[in-house]
C-alpha positions as CSV (number, residue, x, y, z in Angstrom):
1,M,39.2,39.8,114.3
2,R,38.2,43.1,115.9
3,L,39.7,46.2,114.2
4,P,40.4,49.7,115.3
5,R,37.7,52.3,114.6
6,T,40.0,53.9,111.9
7,A,39.6,50.8,109.8
8,H,36.1,52.1,109.2
9,T,36.3,55.9,109.7
10,A,39.4,56.3,107.4
11,R,37.7,54.8,104.4
12,P,35.5,57.0,102.1
13,W,32.3,55.1,102.7
14,R,29.0,56.8,101.8
15,I,27.5,55.8,105.1
16,H,29.5,58.6,106.8
17,E,27.4,61.3,105.1
18,I,24.2,59.5,106.0
19,A,24.7,58.2,109.6
20,G,26.9,60.9,111.1
21,D,24.8,61.0,114.2
22,F,25.3,57.3,114.9
23,H,27.9,55.9,117.3
24,L,30.4,53.5,115.8
25,E,30.2,50.5,118.1
26,D,32.3,47.8,116.5
27,V,34.5,47.1,113.5
28,W,35.4,43.5,112.5
29,A,37.4,41.9,109.7
30,L,35.3,39.1,108.2
31,P,36.8,35.7,107.2
32,T,35.5,36.0,103.7
33,P,38.5,36.1,101.3
34,G,37.6,36.8,97.7
35,G,38.1,38.9,94.6
36,P,37.2,42.6,93.8
37,G,33.7,41.8,92.7
38,D,32.6,39.4,95.5
39,L,30.6,41.8,97.8
40,Q,27.4,40.7,96.1
41,H,28.0,37.1,97.2
42,L,28.6,38.2,100.8
43,V,25.4,40.3,100.8
44,H,23.5,37.3,99.4
45,Q,24.9,35.0,102.1
46,I,24.0,37.4,104.9
47,T,20.5,38.2,103.6
48,S,19.5,34.7,102.5
49,G,20.0,33.1,105.9
50,T,21.9,30.1,107.0
51,N,20.4,26.8,105.8
52,D,23.3,24.4,105.6
53,K,25.3,22.7,108.3
54,A,28.5,24.5,107.4
55,G,27.1,27.8,108.5
56,V,25.2,26.7,111.6
57,P,26.3,28.9,114.5
58,S,27.4,27.4,117.8
59,P,25.0,26.5,120.6
60,V,26.2,29.5,122.6
61,Y,25.4,31.8,119.8
62,R,21.9,30.3,119.3
63,A,21.2,30.4,123.0
64,L,22.2,34.0,123.4
65,F,19.9,35.1,120.6
66,A,17.1,32.9,121.8
67,I,17.3,34.6,125.2
68,R,17.4,38.1,123.6
69,W,14.3,37.4,121.4
70,Q,12.5,35.9,124.4
71,L,13.3,39.0,126.5
72,G,12.2,41.2,123.7
73,R,8.8,39.5,123.6
74,L,8.3,39.6,127.3
75,L,9.4,43.2,127.7
76,G,7.9,44.5,124.5
77,W,11.2,45.7,123.0
78,D,10.5,44.6,119.4
79,K,6.9,45.8,118.7
80,D,6.2,47.2,115.2
81,R,5.5,50.7,116.7
82,D,9.2,50.9,117.8
83,G,10.6,49.9,114.4
84,I,11.7,51.6,111.2
85,G,9.1,53.9,109.9
86,S,7.4,54.2,113.3
87,R,9.6,55.2,116.2
88,V,12.4,56.2,113.8
89,R,12.5,57.3,110.2
90,T,14.3,55.1,107.7
91,L,17.8,56.2,106.7
92,R,16.6,56.0,103.1
93,D,15.0,59.4,103.7
94,R,18.5,60.8,104.1
95,L,20.0,59.4,100.9
96,P,21.3,61.8,98.3
97,A,19.8,61.4,94.8
98,D,22.5,59.2,93.4
99,L,22.1,56.6,96.2
100,R,18.4,56.8,96.1
101,E,18.5,55.9,92.5
102,A,21.1,53.1,92.9
103,P,20.1,49.5,93.7
104,R,18.6,49.3,97.1
105,G,19.9,45.8,97.9
106,P,18.1,42.9,99.5
107,D,16.5,42.8,102.9
108,A,17.8,40.1,105.4
109,A,15.6,37.0,105.7
110,S,16.9,35.7,109.1
111,V,17.5,39.0,111.0
112,P,15.4,42.1,111.2
113,F,17.5,44.3,109.0
114,T,16.2,46.2,105.9
115,S,18.5,47.4,103.2
116,V,19.3,51.0,102.8
117,Y,21.6,50.9,99.8
118,Q,24.1,48.7,98.0
119,L,27.1,49.7,95.9
120,H,30.0,47.7,94.5
121,D,32.0,48.0,97.7
122,E,29.6,48.7,100.5
123,W,26.1,47.7,101.7
124,A,24.2,49.2,104.6
125,A,21.1,47.8,106.3
126,E,19.1,49.1,109.3
127,A,17.0,47.9,112.2
128,A,15.2,49.5,115.1
129,N,13.4,48.5,118.2
130,R,12.7,50.1,121.6
131,T,16.4,50.1,122.6
132,V,18.3,51.3,119.5
133,H,18.3,52.3,115.9
134,A,21.2,50.2,114.4
135,V,23.1,50.1,111.1
136,M,25.0,47.1,109.8
137,H,27.6,48.3,107.3
138,I,29.4,45.7,105.2
139,G,32.4,47.0,103.3
140,W,34.6,45.2,100.7
141,V,38.2,46.1,101.3
142,P,41.7,45.0,100.0
143,D,43.1,42.1,102.0
144,E,46.6,42.9,103.2
145,T,47.4,39.2,103.6
146,R,46.8,38.3,99.9
147,E,48.1,40.1,96.9
148,G,45.2,41.2,94.8
149,G,42.8,39.8,97.3
150,Y,39.8,41.3,99.1
151,R,37.7,40.5,102.1
152,G,34.6,41.7,104.0
153,Q,34.6,44.2,106.8
154,M,31.6,44.8,109.2
155,A,30.9,47.9,111.1
156,V,28.0,48.3,113.6
157,L,26.7,51.8,114.2
158,V,24.0,52.5,116.8
159,K,21.8,55.4,118.1
160,P,20.6,54.3,121.5
161,N,17.1,55.3,122.5
162,G,17.8,57.5,125.4
163,F,19.1,56.3,128.8
164,F,17.4,53.0,128.5
165,G,19.0,52.3,125.1
166,A,22.5,53.3,126.3
167,A,22.1,51.1,129.4
168,Y,21.0,48.2,127.3
169,M,24.0,48.5,125.0
170,A,26.4,48.6,128.0
171,C,24.8,45.5,129.5
172,I,25.1,43.4,126.4
173,K,28.6,44.5,125.5
174,P,30.4,41.6,127.2
175,F,28.0,39.0,125.7
176,R,28.6,40.5,122.2
177,Y,32.4,40.2,122.5
178,M,32.6,36.8,124.3
179,G,29.8,34.9,122.6
180,V,27.9,36.6,119.8
181,Y,30.6,38.0,117.5
182,P,33.1,35.1,117.7
183,A,30.4,32.6,116.9
184,L,28.9,34.8,114.1
185,L,32.3,35.2,112.4
186,R,33.1,31.5,112.6
187,A,29.7,30.6,111.1
188,M,30.1,33.2,108.4
189,G,33.6,31.9,107.5
190,R,32.4,28.3,107.3
191,E,29.5,29.2,105.0
192,W,31.8,31.3,102.9
193,Q,34.3,28.5,102.4
194,A,31.4,26.0,101.7
195,S,30.2,28.2,98.8
196,A,33.7,28.8,97.3
197,A,33.2,26.3,94.5
198,E,29.9,27.8,93.6
199,R,31.4,31.3,93.4
200,A,34.3,30.0,91.3
201,A,32.0,28.3,88.9
202,G,30.0,31.5,88.5
203,Q,33.1,33.4,87.7
204,R,34.1,30.9,85.0
205,G,30.7,30.9,83.5
């Protein structure tokens, strides 16, 4: 479910002090109900990639991403010289001392995001190409529908690369809302439910 911008901006996330010059593009409630300490499991799910049938995205989702990566190869959008540490500096260079010394968190295996920092209730990862510098922020928030429950919340922050980047973001917006995000959230929820028994066993252990 898409959320209002205030669902992200009203919370005291550390990302605010690091990415204040980024535009908040989207905020989504994630179908990942859990307990207060379950963010680590969600980060592991996101970064380890989807390998089981329960988490396989829809054909529409796979097709959209296949088209995007093919266009990137043809038009040269995703070359190393346009990535983190080349075209743009990593956000880790902006971290205050306490976050720099905290656990960095894992990099994503299936998508080109590298971790910036991880805390008990938030994780941030970044990616860059010729079009944008983007941040995926995953927060762990109280779930209003379950007493004592928590769930994930995803915010996407972007800094377009000039006019070209802004035009690119405007062009893909309908595809994100109609195809990419709905399929992504469904796949994430299926995989989260499929691993529920494993998480419960770990808590008992």
